[in-house]
N, C-alpha and C positions, 0 to 999 in steps of 0.2 A: 504494500500500500504506500502511495506517495501522498503526503499531506500538502495542502495548499501553500504552506510556508516552507516547503522543500525537504522536510525530513522524510525518511524512508523507514517503514516498519516491516520486518521479516514476516513471512507467512505464518510461522509458528506463533509469534507474538500476537499477530492480528487475530488468528483463530482462537487463541487462548483468551484474549480480551472478550470476544463475542460469546464464549461459552462459560465465562466466569460466573459462578453461582451468585455473586454479589450484584450482578447486573440484571435488571428487569427492564425491558423495553415495552412501552405501551404500543398497542396497534397504531399504525400510521399508514398514510397513503403517499405515493410518489406522484408529484406534480410534474408537468412538462416532460413526461416520459417519452423517450425516443429510442428506437432500435434501428440500427443501420447494419446491413449485412453485406460483406464484401467477400464473396467466395466462402472460404472456411474461417473467416474472421467476422466477429460481430461486436459492435460497440453499443452498449446500453447506457443511456444517460438520463438524468433527471434531477429533481430537487425534492428534498424532504424536510419536514419539520418533525423532529422526533422528541418525545418526552419519555421519562422513565425514572428509575431510581438506581443509584449505585451505592452499595453499602448502606442502604436505608435513606440516602439523601436524594431529593429530587434533582433532576437535570433536564435541560432543554438544549437541543442541538438543531441548527439549521444549516444545511449544506447542499451544494451541488456535487454531483459525482459522475464519473464515467468508469464503467467496468468493461474490460476487454476479454472476450471469450475466443477460443480457438476450437474448431471442430476436428476431432480425431476419431476415426472409426465410428462415425455416427453419434458421438457423444461430445457435448459442448463442455469445455473446461475453462474455468476462469483463470486468466493468466496475469492480469494486472488490475489494480483498483487505484483511482485517484479521487480525493475529495478536497473540496475547497469550502471552508467554513464561511457562512454568511452571518453578519452581525445581528440581523433580525429577519424574521420570516417575511418574504415579499407579500404585499397586499394582493388579495385575489379579486 
């Protein structure tokens, strides 16, 4: 994962963060969702407003993202993620 301010997080740390039992993410929707397919490569992008709790403390996160997938033997595998944090959720 590449963050908007340029730091990189390894896959193992990224996955560990997502499955951390201290993390609870509320249901959310993806806005401005877009899929672009170029042969065996797909780009998925969008914007989210996420809320939840980490270690019992509430959090709010607003960001744009792009996920890059590659198809190998009829299976799509994610190969890269980039997120850019937004300061506030955009008005709808």
